[in-house]
N, CA and C atoms of all chains as a GROMACS GRO file, in nm:
protein
  612
    1MET      N    1   1.286  -0.100   2.349
    1MET     CA    2   1.167  -0.014   2.269
    1MET      C    3   1.030  -0.128   2.288
    2ILE      N    4   0.920  -0.042   2.318
    2ILE     CA    5   0.796  -0.162   2.360
    2ILE      C    6   0.712  -0.133   2.249
    3SER      N    7   0.697  -0.263   2.203
    3SER     CA    8   0.600  -0.256   2.053
    3SER      C    9   0.455  -0.210   2.061
    4LYS      N   10   0.405  -0.257   2.217
    4LYS     CA   11   0.282  -0.163   2.258
    4LYS      C   12   0.272  -0.021   2.242
    5ASP      N   13   0.377   0.060   2.262
    5ASP     CA   14   0.366   0.188   2.240
    5ASP      C   15   0.340   0.218   2.081
    6VAL      N   16   0.441   0.203   2.057
    6VAL     CA   17   0.459   0.198   1.868
    6VAL      C   18   0.302   0.135   1.820
    7SER      N   19   0.258   0.102   1.890
    7SER     CA   20   0.157   0.008   1.803
    7SER      C   21   0.037   0.141   1.816
    8GLN      N   22   0.050   0.177   1.961
    8GLN     CA   23  -0.085   0.275   1.945
    8GLN      C   24  -0.056   0.396   1.911
    9ARG      N   25   0.080   0.445   1.914
    9ARG     CA   26   0.114   0.524   1.808
    9ARG      C   27   0.066   0.554   1.681
   10ILE      N   28   0.091   0.452   1.617
   10ILE     CA   29   0.060   0.418   1.487
   10ILE      C   30  -0.118   0.413   1.462
   11LYS      N   31  -0.197   0.374   1.562
   11LYS     CA   32  -0.298   0.404   1.569
   11LYS      C   33  -0.368   0.511   1.608
   12ASP      N   34  -0.284   0.601   1.657
   12ASP     CA   35  -0.319   0.712   1.660
   12ASP      C   36  -0.346   0.832   1.544
   13VAL      N   37  -0.188   0.798   1.468
   13VAL     CA   38  -0.168   0.841   1.342
   13VAL      C   39  -0.276   0.833   1.248
   14ILE      N   40  -0.303   0.717   1.240
   14ILE     CA   41  -0.409   0.672   1.152
   14ILE      C   42  -0.551   0.750   1.174
   15GLU      N   43  -0.562   0.736   1.299
   15GLU     CA   44  -0.711   0.804   1.354
   15GLU      C   45  -0.719   0.933   1.315
   16ASN      N   46  -0.587   1.013   1.398
   16ASN     CA   47  -0.580   1.194   1.388
   16ASN      C   48  -0.509   1.246   1.270
   17GLU      N   49  -0.463   1.188   1.175
   17GLU     CA   50  -0.396   1.228   1.047
   17GLU      C   51  -0.524   1.228   0.977
   18GLN      N   52  -0.523   1.322   0.851
   18GLN     CA   53  -0.624   1.332   0.742
   18GLN      C   54  -0.588   1.189   0.661
   19VAL      N   55  -0.440   1.226   0.611
   19VAL     CA   56  -0.400   1.125   0.513
   19VAL      C   57  -0.276   1.086   0.552
   20VAL      N   58  -0.259   0.948   0.585
   20VAL     CA   59  -0.174   0.923   0.632
   20VAL      C   60  -0.077   0.828   0.512
   21LEU      N   61   0.062   0.835   0.471
   21LEU     CA   62   0.158   0.731   0.422
   21LEU      C   63   0.243   0.707   0.501
   22PHE      N   64   0.230   0.563   0.553
   22PHE     CA   65   0.341   0.503   0.568
   22PHE      C   66   0.450   0.434   0.473
   23MET      N   67   0.626   0.472   0.489
   23MET     CA   68   0.672   0.447   0.341
   23MET      C   69   0.812   0.450   0.396
   24LYS      N   70   0.904   0.392   0.285
   24LYS     CA   71   1.018   0.370   0.276
   24LYS      C   72   1.100   0.508   0.281
   25GLY      N   73   1.147   0.546   0.380
   25GLY     CA   74   1.186   0.710   0.388
   25GLY      C   75   1.142   0.820   0.433
   26THR      N   76   1.136   0.937   0.370
   26THR     CA   77   1.032   0.991   0.394
   26THR      C   78   1.024   1.102   0.274
   27PRO      N   79   0.909   1.215   0.291
   27PRO     CA   80   0.871   1.304   0.124
   27PRO      C   81   1.052   1.356   0.065
   28GLN      N   82   1.077   1.351   0.148
   28GLN     CA   83   1.226   1.433   0.115
   28GLN      C   84   1.322   1.353   0.083
   29PHE      N   85   1.347   1.243   0.118
   29PHE     CA   86   1.452   1.110   0.109
   29PHE      C   87   1.373   0.975   0.104
   30VAL      N   88   1.293   0.978  -0.041
   30VAL     CA   89   1.202   0.851  -0.038
   30VAL      C   90   1.286   0.724  -0.109
   31MET      N   91   1.310   0.651  -0.036
   31MET     CA   92   1.421   0.543  -0.020
   31MET      C   93   1.374   0.387  -0.109
   32CYS      N   94   1.234   0.403  -0.184
   32CYS     CA   95   1.178   0.327  -0.255
   32CYS      C   96   1.109   0.347  -0.371
   33GLY      N   97   1.069   0.286  -0.472
   33GLY     CA   98   1.009   0.302  -0.607
   33GLY      C   99   0.842   0.305  -0.562
   34ASN      N  100   0.815   0.198  -0.489
   34ASN     CA  101   0.668   0.178  -0.466
   34ASN      C  102   0.618   0.328  -0.389
   35SER      N  103   0.730   0.331  -0.292
   35SER     CA  104   0.698   0.470  -0.141
   35SER      C  105   0.652   0.572  -0.243
   36GLY      N  106   0.760   0.581  -0.364
   36GLY     CA  107   0.739   0.742  -0.417
   36GLY      C  108   0.685   0.704  -0.512
   37ARG      N  109   0.593   0.640  -0.550
   37ARG     CA  110   0.475   0.642  -0.659
   37ARG      C  111   0.376   0.696  -0.578
   38ALA      N  112   0.315   0.639  -0.463
   38ALA     CA  113   0.203   0.635  -0.403
   38ALA      C  114   0.226   0.776  -0.313
   39LEU      N  115   0.338   0.832  -0.287
   39LEU     CA  116   0.390   0.994  -0.281
   39LEU      C  117   0.349   1.077  -0.384
   40GLU      N  118   0.407   1.024  -0.476
   40GLU     CA  119   0.356   1.142  -0.629
   40GLU      C  120   0.211   1.102  -0.666
   41ALA      N  121   0.140   1.015  -0.605
   41ALA     CA  122  -0.005   1.067  -0.666
   41ALA      C  123  -0.056   1.104  -0.552
   42LEU      N  124  -0.010   1.106  -0.435
   42LEU     CA  125  -0.111   1.163  -0.303
   42LEU      C  126  -0.066   1.304  -0.343
   43ARG      N  127   0.005   1.366  -0.389
   43ARG     CA  128   0.111   1.513  -0.379
   43ARG      C  129  -0.001   1.538  -0.563
   44ALA      N  130  -0.018   1.440  -0.664
   44ALA     CA  131  -0.076   1.520  -0.766
   44ALA      C  132  -0.248   1.528  -0.718
   45ALA      N  133  -0.288   1.455  -0.634
   45ALA     CA  134  -0.407   1.466  -0.598
   45ALA      C  135  -0.442   1.576  -0.496
   46GLY      N  136  -0.328   1.676  -0.431
   46GLY     CA  137  -0.279   1.772  -0.372
   46GLY      C  138  -0.331   1.719  -0.226
   47ALA      N  139  -0.315   1.578  -0.192
   47ALA     CA  140  -0.361   1.580  -0.020
   47ALA      C  141  -0.235   1.615   0.054
   48PRO      N  142  -0.306   1.663   0.156
   48PRO     CA  143  -0.214   1.666   0.257
   48PRO      C  144  -0.159   1.581   0.345
   49VAL      N  145  -0.042   1.542   0.303
   49VAL     CA  146   0.004   1.404   0.338
   49VAL      C  147   0.116   1.384   0.472
   50THR      N  148   0.068   1.288   0.579
   50THR     CA  149   0.138   1.292   0.709
   50THR      C  150   0.213   1.164   0.678
   51ALA      N  151   0.322   1.176   0.673
   51ALA     CA  152   0.446   1.035   0.654
   51ALA      C  153   0.481   0.990   0.763
   52VAL      N  154   0.528   0.823   0.767
   52VAL     CA  155   0.596   0.780   0.861
   52VAL      C  156   0.675   0.691   0.776
   53ASP      N  157   0.795   0.703   0.824
   53ASP     CA  158   0.896   0.617   0.760
   53ASP      C  159   0.919   0.486   0.876
   54ILE      N  160   0.896   0.377   0.780
   54ILE     CA  161   0.865   0.263   0.862
   54ILE      C  162   1.017   0.184   0.880
   55LEU      N  163   1.135   0.263   0.794
   55LEU     CA  164   1.303   0.195   0.792
   55LEU      C  165   1.347   0.193   0.934
   56PRO      N  166   1.325   0.329   1.009
   56PRO     CA  167   1.433   0.326   1.122
   56PRO      C  168   1.418   0.182   1.253
   57ASP      N  169   1.309   0.101   1.240
   57ASP     CA  170   1.245  -0.023   1.327
   57ASP      C  171   1.180  -0.107   1.272
   58PRO      N  172   1.244  -0.254   1.251
   58PRO     CA  173   1.164  -0.308   1.207
   58PRO      C  174   1.010  -0.368   1.252
   59THR      N  175   1.013  -0.319   1.401
   59THR     CA  176   0.887  -0.302   1.486
   59THR      C  177   0.758  -0.256   1.453
   60ILE      N  178   0.846  -0.097   1.365
   60ILE     CA  179   0.689  -0.065   1.297
   60ILE      C  180   0.651  -0.066   1.198
   61ARG      N  181   0.708  -0.152   1.140
   61ARG     CA  182   0.636  -0.206   0.985
   61ARG      C  183   0.558  -0.334   1.014
   62GLN      N  184   0.620  -0.436   1.130
   62GLN     CA  185   0.550  -0.584   1.210
   62GLN      C  186   0.425  -0.488   1.274
   63GLU      N  187   0.413  -0.401   1.345
   63GLU     CA  188   0.313  -0.362   1.429
   63GLU      C  189   0.204  -0.314   1.295
   64LEU      N  190   0.250  -0.259   1.230
   64LEU     CA  191   0.162  -0.157   1.144
   64LEU      C  192   0.072  -0.267   1.048
   65SER      N  193   0.138  -0.402   1.007
   65SER     CA  194   0.084  -0.470   0.923
   65SER      C  195  -0.022  -0.569   1.023
   66GLU      N  196   0.009  -0.593   1.172
   66GLU     CA  197  -0.108  -0.606   1.262
   66GLU      C  198  -0.230  -0.507   1.265
   67VAL      N  199  -0.186  -0.412   1.256
   67VAL     CA  200  -0.314  -0.298   1.266
   67VAL      C  201  -0.410  -0.303   1.157
   68SER      N  202  -0.334  -0.334   1.042
   68SER     CA  203  -0.385  -0.235   0.878
   68SER      C  204  -0.445  -0.410   0.837
   69GLY      N  205  -0.392  -0.523   0.871
   69GLY     CA  206  -0.395  -0.632   0.788
   69GLY      C  207  -0.337  -0.638   0.642
   70TRP      N  208  -0.257  -0.534   0.603
   70TRP     CA  209  -0.203  -0.558   0.497
   70TRP      C  210  -0.026  -0.578   0.498
   71PRO      N  211   0.011  -0.639   0.398
   71PRO     CA  212   0.121  -0.705   0.409
   71PRO      C  213   0.242  -0.620   0.361
   72THR      N  214   0.219  -0.551   0.274
   72THR     CA  215   0.347  -0.464   0.189
   72THR      C  216   0.340  -0.300   0.212
   73ILE      N  217   0.429  -0.238   0.203
   73ILE     CA  218   0.467  -0.079   0.192
   73ILE      C  219   0.476  -0.061   0.077
   74PRO      N  220   0.399   0.097   0.019
   74PRO     CA  221   0.337   0.173   0.148
   74PRO      C  222   0.232   0.134   0.193
   75GLN      N  223   0.148   0.206   0.220
   75GLN     CA  224  -0.002   0.190   0.277
   75GLN      C  225  -0.009   0.351   0.302
   76VAL      N  226  -0.136   0.352   0.243
   76VAL     CA  227  -0.216   0.473   0.255
   76VAL      C  228  -0.346   0.469   0.330
   77PHE      N  229  -0.370   0.577   0.442
   77PHE     CA  230  -0.471   0.609   0.472
   77PHE      C  231  -0.553   0.730   0.442
   78VAL      N  232  -0.692   0.706   0.492
   78VAL     CA  233  -0.764   0.865   0.451
   78VAL      C  234  -0.840   0.879   0.564
   79LYS      N  235  -0.848   0.956   0.640
   79LYS     CA  236  -0.948   0.960   0.723
   79LYS      C  237  -0.976   0.835   0.851
   80GLY      N  238  -0.871   0.737   0.852
   80GLY     CA  239  -0.835   0.625   0.942
   80GLY      C  240  -0.875   0.525   0.826
   81GLU      N  241  -0.899   0.530   0.730
   81GLU     CA  242  -0.934   0.399   0.649
   81GLU      C  243  -0.840   0.366   0.570
   82LEU      N  244  -0.772   0.259   0.551
   82LEU     CA  245  -0.704   0.217   0.447
   82LEU      C  246  -0.771   0.207   0.294
   83VAL      N  247  -0.675   0.308   0.207
   83VAL     CA  248  -0.693   0.315   0.082
   83VAL      C  249  -0.643   0.190  -0.018
   84GLY      N  250  -0.500   0.142   0.032
   84GLY     CA  251  -0.406   0.075  -0.028
   84GLY      C  252  -0.302   0.086  -0.042
   85GLY      N  253  -0.219   0.009  -0.112
   85GLY     CA  254  -0.090   0.045  -0.119
   85GLY      C  255  -0.029   0.107  -0.285
   86ALA      N  256   0.035   0.093  -0.292
   86ALA     CA  257   0.131   0.196  -0.405
   86ALA      C  258   0.052   0.172  -0.551
   87ASP      N  259  -0.016   0.050  -0.561
   87ASP     CA  260  -0.033   0.013  -0.712
   87ASP      C  261  -0.207   0.098  -0.691
   88ILE      N  262  -0.261   0.078  -0.616
   88ILE     CA  263  -0.431   0.098  -0.585
   88ILE      C  264  -0.432   0.238  -0.562
   89THR      N  265  -0.341   0.337  -0.516
   89THR     CA  266  -0.321   0.465  -0.494
   89THR      C  267  -0.303   0.549  -0.614
   90GLN      N  268  -0.201   0.503  -0.705
   90GLN     CA  269  -0.192   0.532  -0.798
   90GLN      C  270  -0.293   0.524  -0.945
   91GLU      N  271  -0.342   0.390  -0.936
   91GLU     CA  272  -0.442   0.397  -0.992
   91GLU      C  273  -0.592   0.458  -0.982
   92LEU      N  274  -0.616   0.475  -0.861
   92LEU     CA  275  -0.735   0.570  -0.795
   92LEU      C  276  -0.653   0.729  -0.843
   93ALA      N  277  -0.590   0.744  -0.838
   93ALA     CA  278  -0.529   0.872  -0.923
   93ALA      C  279  -0.509   0.924  -0.993
   94GLU      N  280  -0.518   0.801  -1.094
   94GLU     CA  281  -0.482   0.815  -1.272
   94GLU      C  282  -0.659   0.836  -1.352
   95THR      N  283  -0.754   0.767  -1.207
   95THR     CA  284  -0.888   0.734  -1.297
   95THR      C  285  -0.953   0.906  -1.193
   96GLY      N  286  -0.888   0.941  -1.144
   96GLY     CA  287  -0.938   1.106  -1.089
   96GLY      C  288  -1.023   1.068  -0.919
   97GLU      N  289  -1.062   0.887  -0.910
   97GLU     CA  290  -1.122   0.895  -0.776
   97GLU      C  291  -1.043   0.898  -0.685
   98LEU      N  292  -0.894   0.898  -0.678
   98LEU     CA  293  -0.852   0.994  -0.552
   98LEU      C  294  -0.892   1.084  -0.517
   99ARG      N  295  -0.878   1.178  -0.599
   99ARG     CA  296  -0.963   1.326  -0.564
   99ARG      C  297  -1.093   1.326  -0.515
  100THR      N  298  -1.158   1.248  -0.563
  100THR     CA  299  -1.312   1.215  -0.517
  100THR      C  300  -1.330   1.180  -0.379
  101ILE      N  301  -1.261   1.099  -0.317
  101ILE     CA  302  -1.231   1.012  -0.172
  101ILE      C  303  -1.200   1.127  -0.116
  102LEU      N  304  -1.078   1.198  -0.150
  102LEU     CA  305  -1.027   1.282  -0.084
  102LEU      C  306  -1.151   1.411  -0.016
  103GLU      N  307  -1.192   1.413  -0.149
  103GLU     CA  308  -1.330   1.534  -0.129
  103GLU      C  309  -1.428   1.474  -0.034
  104GLU      N  310  -1.509   1.371  -0.014
  104GLU     CA  311  -1.542   1.339   0.058
  104GLU      C  312  -1.562   1.271   0.176
  105LYS      N  313  -1.407   1.255   0.182
  105LYS     CA  314  -1.398   1.256   0.334
  105LYS      C  315  -1.327   1.363   0.391
  106LEU      N  316  -1.242   1.456   0.319
  106LEU     CA  317  -1.190   1.592   0.346
  106LEU      C  318  -1.286   1.698   0.376
  107GLY      N  319  -1.338   1.702   0.242
  107GLY     CA  320  -1.433   1.851   0.254
  107GLY      C  321  -1.331   1.894   0.102
  108ALA      N  322  -1.472   1.979  -0.002
  108ALA     CA  323  -1.378   1.978  -0.103
  108ALA      C  324  -1.306   2.089  -0.133
  109GLY      N  325  -1.259   2.168  -0.016
  109GLY     CA  326  -1.153   2.235   0.005
  109GLY      C  327  -1.006   2.192   0.070
  110TYR      N  328  -0.995   2.062   0.094
  110TYR     CA  329  -0.898   1.989   0.128
  110TYR      C  330  -0.745   2.027   0.077
  111SER      N  331  -0.724   2.049  -0.024
  111SER     CA  332  -0.599   2.093  -0.071
  111SER      C  333  -0.563   2.216  -0.065
  112ASP      N  334  -0.658   2.317  -0.021
  112ASP     CA  335  -0.642   2.454   0.010
  112ASP      C  336  -0.494   2.459   0.056
  113ASP      N  337  -0.477   2.449   0.207
  113ASP     CA  338  -0.341   2.472   0.269
  113ASP      C  339  -0.314   2.342   0.292
  114ALA      N  340  -0.290   2.233   0.178
  114ALA     CA  341  -0.221   2.112   0.211
  114ALA      C  342  -0.060   2.114   0.248
  115GLN      N  343  -0.011   2.067   0.333
  115GLN     CA  344   0.100   2.042   0.367
  115GLN      C  345   0.173   1.895   0.394
  116GLU      N  346   0.282   1.899   0.357
  116GLU     CA  347   0.305   1.745   0.393
  116GLU      C  348   0.432   1.773   0.540
  117ARG      N  349   0.332   1.639   0.635
  117ARG     CA  350   0.454   1.618   0.785
  117ARG      C  351   0.510   1.508   0.812
  118VAL      N  352   0.632   1.480   0.874
  118VAL     CA  353   0.623   1.369   0.909
  118VAL      C  354   0.612   1.326   1.053
  119VAL      N  355   0.590   1.238   1.081
  119VAL     CA  356   0.558   1.201   1.225
  119VAL      C  357   0.622   1.074   1.257
  120ASP      N  358   0.715   1.058   1.372
  120ASP     CA  359   0.801   0.951   1.399
  120ASP      C  360   0.745   0.872   1.537
  121VAL      N  361   0.683   0.761   1.450
  121VAL     CA  362   0.595   0.661   1.560
  121VAL      C  363   0.661   0.593   1.669
  122LEU      N  364   0.820   0.642   1.676
  122LEU     CA  365   0.916   0.536   1.781
  122LEU      C  366   0.864   0.622   1.872
  123SER      N  367   0.927   0.796   1.842
  123SER     CA  368   0.918   0.865   1.996
  123SER      C  369   0.808   0.967   2.030
  124GLY      N  370   0.691   0.967   1.882
  124GLY     CA  371   0.599   1.012   1.901
  124GLY      C  372   0.585   1.184   1.834
  125THR      N  373   0.712   1.199   1.796
  125THR     CA  374   0.780   1.361   1.724
  125THR      C  375   0.717   1.347   1.608
  126ARG      N  376   0.656   1.472   1.575
  126ARG     CA  377   0.618   1.558   1.482
  126ARG      C  378   0.685   1.656   1.415
  127VAL      N  379   0.732   1.632   1.298
  127VAL     CA  380   0.864   1.738   1.230
  127VAL      C  381   0.726   1.859   1.113
  128MET      N  382   1.210  -2.166  -0.918
  128MET     CA  383   1.244  -2.028  -0.917
  128MET      C  384   1.121  -1.956  -0.868
  129ALA      N  385   1.146  -1.857  -0.842
  129ALA     CA  386   1.029  -1.761  -0.790
  129ALA      C  387   0.898  -1.752  -0.833
  130VAL      N  388   0.929  -1.732  -0.970
  130VAL     CA  389   0.810  -1.687  -1.062
  130VAL      C  390   0.760  -1.808  -1.110
  131GLU      N  391   0.782  -1.893  -1.134
  131GLU     CA  392   0.696  -2.047  -1.078
  131GLU      C  393   0.590  -2.058  -0.946
  132ARG      N  394   0.694  -2.083  -0.844
  132ARG     CA  395   0.598  -2.054  -0.718
  132ARG      C  396   0.515  -1.970  -0.729
  133LEU      N  397   0.495  -1.832  -0.761
  133LEU     CA  398   0.423  -1.715  -0.756
  133LEU      C  399   0.309  -1.789  -0.834
  134GLU      N  400   0.328  -1.818  -0.952
  134GLU     CA  401   0.224  -1.881  -1.031
  134GLU      C  402   0.154  -1.943  -1.011
  135SER      N  403   0.220  -2.056  -0.924
  135SER     CA  404   0.144  -2.193  -0.892
  135SER      C  405   0.046  -2.132  -0.777
  136LEU      N  406   0.076  -2.032  -0.694
  136LEU     CA  407  -0.012  -2.004  -0.599
  136LEU      C  408  -0.097  -1.931  -0.637
  137LEU      N  409  -0.117  -1.862  -0.726
  137LEU     CA  410  -0.173  -1.759  -0.773
  137LEU      C  411  -0.276  -1.897  -0.847
  138ARG      N  412  -0.255  -1.964  -0.971
  138ARG     CA  413  -0.332  -2.007  -1.010
  138ARG      C  414  -0.418  -2.122  -0.920
  139ASP      N  415  -0.382  -2.144  -0.820
  139ASP     CA  416  -0.424  -2.219  -0.709
  139ASP      C  417  -0.558  -2.129  -0.653
  140ALA      N  418  -0.505  -1.980  -0.620
  140ALA     CA  419  -0.618  -1.936  -0.560
  140ALA      C  420  -0.709  -1.895  -0.677
  141PHE      N  421  -0.665  -1.857  -0.819
  141PHE     CA  422  -0.746  -1.783  -0.935
  141PHE      C  423  -0.762  -1.913  -1.028
  142PRO      N  424  -0.791  -2.018  -1.027
  142PRO     CA  425  -0.823  -2.085  -1.136
  142PRO      C  426  -0.909  -2.105  -1.262
  143ASN      N  427  -1.005  -1.996  -1.255
  143ASN     CA  428  -1.036  -1.940  -1.399
  143ASN      C  429  -0.969  -1.845  -1.433
  144ALA      N  430  -0.871  -1.812  -1.432
  144ALA     CA  431  -0.805  -1.655  -1.462
  144ALA      C  432  -0.781  -1.688  -1.627
  145PRO      N  433  -0.841  -1.571  -1.679
  145PRO     CA  434  -0.798  -1.571  -1.775
  145PRO      C  435  -0.711  -1.512  -1.825
  146GLU      N  436  -0.637  -1.425  -1.760
  146GLU     CA  437  -0.544  -1.387  -1.770
  146GLU      C  438  -0.437  -1.397  -1.656
  147LEU      N  439  -0.326  -1.454  -1.654
  147LEU     CA  440  -0.252  -1.458  -1.484
  147LEU      C  441  -0.079  -1.433  -1.543
  148ARG      N  442   0.014  -1.358  -1.518
  148ARG     CA  443   0.113  -1.335  -1.529
  148ARG      C  444   0.204  -1.317  -1.385
  149VAL      N  445   0.287  -1.361  -1.383
  149VAL     CA  446   0.421  -1.300  -1.319
  149VAL      C  447   0.545  -1.275  -1.391
  150GLU      N  448   0.568  -1.153  -1.346
  150GLU     CA  449   0.674  -1.082  -1.428
  150GLU      C  450   0.814  -1.051  -1.342
  151ASP      N  451   0.896  -1.104  -1.355
  151ASP     CA  452   1.017  -1.081  -1.236
  151ASP      C  453   1.083  -0.942  -1.338
  152ARG      N  454   1.051  -0.826  -1.258
  152ARG     CA  455   1.062  -0.701  -1.309
  152ARG      C  456   1.253  -0.668  -1.347
  153THR      N  457   1.308  -0.710  -1.227
  153THR     CA  458   1.479  -0.644  -1.228
  153THR      C  459   1.519  -0.811  -1.284
  154GLY      N  460   1.517  -0.889  -1.292
  154GLY     CA  461   1.583  -1.026  -1.331
  154GLY      C  462   1.632  -1.098  -1.191
  155GLY      N  463   1.599  -1.008  -1.055
  155GLY     CA  464   1.679  -1.068  -0.951
  155GLY      C  465   1.598  -1.165  -0.876
  156GLY      N  466   1.451  -1.184  -0.935
  156GLY     CA  467   1.419  -1.313  -0.819
  156GLY      C  468   1.341  -1.223  -0.752
  157ASP      N  469   1.324  -1.124  -0.696
  157ASP     CA  470   1.268  -1.048  -0.590
  157ASP      C  471   1.189  -0.947  -0.605
  158HIS      N  472   1.191  -0.885  -0.754
  158HIS     CA  473   1.061  -0.733  -0.738
  158HIS      C  474   1.014  -0.810  -0.876
  159PHE      N  475   0.864  -0.836  -0.836
  159PHE     CA  476   0.772  -0.895  -0.905
  159PHE      C  477   0.652  -0.792  -0.947
  160GLN      N  478   0.578  -0.816  -1.056
  160GLN     CA  479   0.467  -0.773  -1.113
  160GLN      C  480   0.400  -0.896  -1.130
  161VAL      N  481   0.258  -0.883  -1.072
  161VAL     CA  482   0.176  -0.994  -1.104
  161VAL      C  483   0.061  -0.893  -1.181
  162THR      N  484  -0.021  -0.997  -1.259
  162THR     CA  485  -0.091  -0.915  -1.340
  162THR      C  486  -0.210  -1.052  -1.352
  163VAL      N  487  -0.373  -1.037  -1.311
  163VAL     CA  488  -0.419  -1.117  -1.243
  163VAL      C  489  -0.611  -1.050  -1.341
  164GLU      N  490  -0.628  -1.138  -1.420
  164GLU     CA  491  -0.790  -1.127  -1.441
  164GLU      C  492  -0.867  -1.212  -1.418
  165SER      N  493  -0.974  -1.204  -1.304
  165SER     CA  494  -1.021  -1.346  -1.246
  165SER      C  495  -1.211  -1.248  -1.256
  166PRO      N  496  -1.281  -1.383  -1.242
  166PRO     CA  497  -1.412  -1.373  -1.190
  166PRO      C  498  -1.412  -1.352  -1.023
  167ARG      N  499  -1.331  -1.429  -0.966
  167ARG     CA  500  -1.330  -1.336  -0.832
  167ARG      C  501  -1.350  -1.187  -0.809
  168PHE      N  502  -1.291  -1.133  -0.880
  168PHE     CA  503  -1.269  -0.951  -0.838
  168PHE      C  504  -1.421  -0.898  -0.905
  169ASP      N  505  -1.511  -0.995  -0.958
  169ASP     CA  506  -1.610  -0.854  -1.038
  169ASP      C  507  -1.651  -0.827  -0.890
  170GLY      N  508  -1.713  -0.698  -0.916
  170GLY     CA  509  -1.790  -0.678  -0.818
  170GLY      C  510  -1.716  -0.603  -0.686
  171LEU      N  511  -1.587  -0.631  -0.652
  171LEU     CA  512  -1.495  -0.567  -0.550
  171LEU      C  513  -1.447  -0.480  -0.574
  172PRO      N  514  -1.405  -0.389  -0.460
  172PRO     CA  515  -1.339  -0.280  -0.445
  172PRO      C  516  -1.170  -0.310  -0.514
  173LEU      N  517  -1.135  -0.228  -0.576
  173LEU     CA  518  -0.970  -0.234  -0.576
  173LEU      C  519  -0.888  -0.304  -0.466
  174LEU      N  520  -0.935  -0.251  -0.311
  174LEU     CA  521  -0.856  -0.304  -0.215
  174LEU      C  522  -0.920  -0.415  -0.172
  175GLU      N  523  -0.998  -0.488  -0.183
  175GLU     CA  524  -1.010  -0.686  -0.183
  175GLU      C  525  -1.007  -0.716  -0.283
  176GLN      N  526  -0.951  -0.664  -0.447
  176GLN     CA  527  -0.908  -0.764  -0.532
  176GLN      C  528  -0.789  -0.724  -0.497
  177HIS      N  529  -0.705  -0.620  -0.444
  177HIS     CA  530  -0.552  -0.663  -0.381
  177HIS      C  531  -0.540  -0.736  -0.249
  178ARG      N  532  -0.655  -0.750  -0.210
  178ARG     CA  533  -0.621  -0.813  -0.045
  178ARG      C  534  -0.637  -0.976  -0.092
  179LEU      N  535  -0.703  -1.035  -0.229
  179LEU     CA  536  -0.718  -1.150  -0.263
  179LEU      C  537  -0.570  -1.162  -0.238
  180VAL      N  538  -0.515  -1.100  -0.395
  180VAL     CA  539  -0.401  -1.118  -0.429
  180VAL      C  540  -0.271  -1.177  -0.318
  181ASN      N  541  -0.283  -1.057  -0.273
  181ASN     CA  542  -0.209  -1.043  -0.140
  181ASN      C  543  -0.200  -1.196  -0.038
  182ASP      N  544  -0.335  -1.233  -0.019
  182ASP     CA  545  -0.356  -1.349   0.047
  182ASP      C  546  -0.314  -1.458   0.001
  183ALA      N  547  -0.349  -1.455  -0.151
  183ALA     CA  548  -0.244  -1.605  -0.228
  183ALA      C  549  -0.102  -1.606  -0.207
  184LEU      N  550  -0.056  -1.485  -0.210
  184LEU     CA  551   0.129  -1.464  -0.160
  184LEU      C  552   0.138  -1.439  -0.073
  185ALA      N  553   0.043  -1.467   0.039
  185ALA     CA  554   0.084  -1.455   0.207
  185ALA      C  555   0.257  -1.511   0.219
  186GLU      N  556   0.229  -1.608   0.166
  186GLU     CA  557   0.362  -1.741   0.213
  186GLU      C  558   0.514  -1.618   0.187
  187PRO      N  559   0.532  -1.616   0.046
  187PRO     CA  560   0.624  -1.572  -0.055
  187PRO      C  561   0.670  -1.433   0.023
  188LEU      N  562   0.532  -1.372   0.079
  188LEU     CA  563   0.548  -1.205   0.098
  188LEU      C  564   0.621  -1.191   0.295
  189ARG      N  565   0.591  -1.356   0.358
  189ARG     CA  566   0.613  -1.365   0.483
  189ARG      C  567   0.782  -1.388   0.479
  190ASP      N  568   0.793  -1.468   0.400
  190ASP     CA  569   0.889  -1.534   0.408
  190ASP      C  570   1.095  -1.438   0.337
  191GLY      N  571   0.982  -1.341   0.266
  191GLY     CA  572   1.092  -1.272   0.235
  191GLY      C  573   1.116  -1.313   0.076
  192THR      N  574   1.082  -1.365   0.031
  192THR     CA  575   1.095  -1.411  -0.181
  192THR      C  576   1.070  -1.299  -0.225
  193ILE      N  577   0.957  -1.287  -0.186
  193ILE     CA  578   0.907  -1.139  -0.247
  193ILE      C  579   0.939  -1.010  -0.176
  194HIS      N  580   1.076  -0.904  -0.253
  194HIS     CA  581   1.103  -0.810  -0.167
  194HIS      C  582   0.989  -0.659  -0.184
  195GLU      N  583   0.950  -0.662  -0.380
  195GLU     CA  584   0.879  -0.585  -0.402
  195GLU      C  585   0.750  -0.653  -0.473
  196LEU      N  586   0.647  -0.600  -0.460
  196LEU     CA  587   0.499  -0.630  -0.526
  196LEU      C  588   0.422  -0.533  -0.636
  197ARG      N  589   0.436  -0.568  -0.726
  197ARG     CA  590   0.330  -0.454  -0.810
  197ARG      C  591   0.212  -0.574  -0.853
  198ILE      N  592   0.090  -0.545  -0.828
  198ILE     CA  593  -0.015  -0.605  -0.861
  198ILE      C  594  -0.119  -0.494  -0.927
  199LYS      N  595  -0.188  -0.559  -1.059
  199LYS     CA  596  -0.278  -0.519  -1.171
  199LYS      C  597  -0.399  -0.659  -1.139
  200THR      N  598  -0.485  -0.573  -1.116
  200THR     CA  599  -0.606  -0.680  -1.126
  200THR      C  600  -0.721  -0.621  -1.198
  201LYS      N  601  -0.768  -0.756  -1.233
  201LYS     CA  602  -0.881  -0.686  -1.329
  201LYS      C  603  -0.994  -0.815  -1.357
  202GLY      N  604  -1.122  -0.744  -1.365
  202GLY     CA  605  -1.245  -0.838  -1.346
  202GLY      C  606  -1.286  -0.893  -1.430
  203THR      N  607  -1.390  -0.984  -1.457
  203THR     CA  608  -1.427  -1.074  -1.592
  203THR      C  609  -1.507  -0.965  -1.644
  204THR      N  610  -1.595  -0.912  -1.595
  204THR     CA  611  -1.729  -0.837  -1.667
  204THR      C  612  -1.682  -0.651  -1.728
   0.00000   0.00000   0.00000
């Protein structure tokens, strides 16, 4: 596998998807408590979540931290911008600020037909 | 002990912290909750506050000492 390709797919996902959650596992099968907390905070705010599982290959996590400058998992991005990890996302959800951020960046109707998706950055496949 | 090491790294980064705590959440020495109150956080967005904590703990994050990290930051104003 070529890490350059993985890095480019990570950048593409961050730039092109509205809300991206880099997590351990998938929304259907969460493999870590912190990833679960971030996912639940995003769900509670009605966010359209595109999830990327970082577990299938260590390259994903290495390249992600290179791109984002953030050392831990999960990582949440809205419209290309890092929001934070599990604690920040949860805190922003509890204070209501997460909804405000989502409205400002995605528009007021962002949650109307919000769906969860999973993107595989090793192959580029979207589920 | 990992808790002492993390505490000492945080003390170096936040010398004037009125509150600074590191808890071993599971007793296994690799899942931590850190709480830091510091004037360094005043006026900074949450993302930048957490970035300062991550920076202070860069080494134990990199070498695998920290498997899971929870962060709570507070400014002093």
